[in-house]
C-alpha positions in Angstrom: 86.2 83.7 124.0 88.5 82.0 121.7 87.7 84.2 118.7 88.9 87.4 120.5 91.5 86.3 123.1 93.2 89.7 123.1 90.2 92.0 123.2 88.9 92.1 126.7 86.1 94.5 125.9 84.7 92.2 123.2 85.0 89.1 125.4 83.3 90.9 128.3 80.4 92.2 126.1 79.9 88.7 124.6 79.9 87.1 128.1 77.4 89.7 129.2 75.2 89.0 126.2 75.2 85.3 127.0 74.3 86.0 130.6 71.5 88.5 129.6 70.2 86.2 126.8 71.1 88.5 124.0 73.2 91.2 122.4 71.3 94.4 121.6 73.2 95.9 118.7 71.0 99.0 118.4 71.9 100.0 122.0 75.5 99.0 121.6 76.0 101.1 118.5 74.6 104.1 120.4 76.9 103.4 123.4 80.1 102.4 121.6 80.2 102.1 117.8 83.8 101.0 117.7 83.1 98.1 120.1 80.0 97.2 118.1 82.0 97.0 114.9 84.7 94.8 116.5 82.0 92.4 117.8 80.4 92.4 114.3 83.8 91.5 112.8 84.3 88.7 115.3 80.8 87.3 114.5 81.6 87.5 110.8 84.9 85.6 111.3 83.2 82.8 113.4 80.3 82.5 111.0 82.7 82.3 108.0 84.7 79.6 109.8 81.6 77.7 110.5 80.4 77.7 106.9 83.9 76.9 105.5 84.6 74.3 108.2 88.3 74.4 107.5 89.8 75.3 110.9 86.8 74.4 113.0 85.0 71.4 111.6 83.1 70.9 114.9 81.3 74.2 114.3 80.1 73.1 110.8 78.5 69.8 111.9 76.2 70.0 114.9 75.8 66.7 116.7 72.2 65.5 116.9 71.1 67.1 113.6 69.9 65.0 110.7 70.8 66.1 107.2 67.9 68.4 106.7 68.4 70.1 110.0 72.1 70.4 109.3 71.3 72.0 105.9 69.0 74.5 107.6 71.6 75.3 110.3 74.2 76.1 107.6 71.6 78.2 105.7 70.9 80.2 108.8 74.7 80.8 109.3 74.8 82.0 105.6 71.9 84.3 106.3 73.7 85.7 109.3 76.8 86.3 107.1 74.6 88.2 104.6 73.1 90.3 107.4 76.6 91.0 108.8 77.9 92.0 105.4 75.0 94.3 104.9 75.5 95.9 108.3 79.3 96.4 107.7 78.5 98.1 104.4 76.0 100.5 106.0 78.3 101.5 108.9 
């Protein structure tokens, strides 16, 4: 995982989530709140980079999407950022 090259626990949990088709934060927060917070911060960083498109323009524009689909993609990333921000303020 490029976004967390020095955090083996985060990288492992993300790879596990990909293999298991999902990351279950409710369970993860019960198991290891610190790890859940680190993963949340990594997700926030990646989502922010996607929206800003500065360092990773390939994340901002998804091949194969027309303009409307691209707009919806970026709106969904912005929605994710809001959810993450709300979660970080609650924890």
